[in-house]
LUMLUM-360807 format. One record per residue (C-alpha): residue number from 1; residue in three letters; x, y, z negated. Coordinates in nm, 2 decimals. Layout:
N
NUM; ALA; X; Y; Z $
...
***
This chain:
65
1; MET; 0.81; 11.44; 9.82 $
2; ALA; 0.50; 11.63; 9.92 $
3; ILE; 0.35; 11.97; 9.84 $
4; ILE; -0.02; 11.97; 9.74 $
5; ASN; -0.19; 12.29; 9.63 $
6; GLY; 0.15; 12.45; 9.57 $
7; LEU; 0.27; 12.16; 9.35 $
8; THR; 0.56; 11.94; 9.45 $
9; ILE; 0.46; 11.58; 9.41 $
10; GLU; 0.70; 11.28; 9.39 $
11; THR; 0.61; 10.91; 9.40 $
12; THR; 0.77; 10.73; 9.11 $
13; HIS; 0.76; 10.38; 8.96 $
14; ILE; 0.58; 10.36; 8.63 $
15; LYS; 0.90; 10.25; 8.45 $
16; ASP; 1.06; 10.59; 8.54 $
17; ILE; 0.79; 10.80; 8.37 $
18; LYS; 0.90; 10.94; 8.03 $
19; VAL; 0.75; 11.16; 7.76 $
20; GLY; 0.71; 11.52; 7.88 $
21; ASP; 0.66; 11.43; 8.25 $
22; ILE; 0.36; 11.57; 8.42 $
23; VAL; 0.17; 11.33; 8.64 $
24; LEU; -0.15; 11.33; 8.85 $
25; SER; -0.40; 11.10; 8.70 $
26; HIS; -0.73; 11.07; 8.89 $
27; GLY; -0.65; 11.41; 9.05 $
28; VAL; -0.59; 11.59; 8.71 $
29; GLU; -0.25; 11.71; 8.59 $
30; LYS; -0.16; 11.54; 8.26 $
31; THR; 0.14; 11.58; 8.04 $
32; VAL; 0.27; 11.24; 7.92 $
33; THR; 0.31; 11.20; 7.54 $
34; ALA; 0.45; 10.90; 7.35 $
35; LYS; 0.10; 10.77; 7.27 $
36; ASP; 0.01; 10.76; 7.64 $
37; ILE; 0.29; 10.50; 7.73 $
38; LYS; 0.23; 10.15; 7.60 $
39; GLU; 0.41; 9.82; 7.65 $
40; ASP; 0.19; 9.51; 7.68 $
41; SER; 0.32; 9.16; 7.70 $
42; PHE; 0.05; 9.07; 7.96 $
43; MET; 0.01; 9.39; 8.16 $
44; GLY; 0.36; 9.54; 8.13 $
45; ARG; 0.38; 9.92; 8.09 $
46; THR; 0.06; 10.12; 8.09 $
47; LEU; 0.02; 10.49; 8.13 $
48; PHE; -0.31; 10.63; 8.00 $
49; GLY; -0.43; 10.27; 7.98 $
50; ASP; -0.36; 10.21; 8.35 $
51; SER; -0.10; 9.96; 8.47 $
52; TYR; -0.09; 10.10; 8.82 $
53; CYS; -0.15; 9.76; 8.97 $
54; LEU; 0.12; 9.60; 8.75 $
55; GLY; 0.37; 9.85; 8.88 $
56; TYR; 0.30; 9.80; 9.25 $
57; LEU; 0.12; 10.13; 9.28 $
58; ALA; 0.33; 10.45; 9.26 $
59; VAL; 0.27; 10.71; 9.00 $
60; LEU; 0.24; 11.07; 9.13 $
61; LYS; 0.47; 11.29; 8.93 $
62; VAL; 0.46; 11.67; 8.94 $
63; VAL; 0.81; 11.82; 8.99 $
64; LYS; 0.85; 12.17; 8.85 $
65; LYS; 1.13; 12.38; 8.99 $
***
C-alpha cells in the first residue's frame, strides 16, 4: 500500500475489482459501476474498456478508511 495525496492506494488484480470500488484510471478517481466491468472471450475482463495488459498490470484501488 502507498499513500498518494492523502489517499491510500492498493495494487489489485483486475479480477478482484467489484462494483462500488474506487480506482485510479489515468490519474483520475473513478467509481466502478456494473457497466464499467465487461467480460470478453478474447481480452478477458476489461475495466473502463482497458484490459490492464490482459491482467498482468495491477489496478490501483483507492482504500477508504
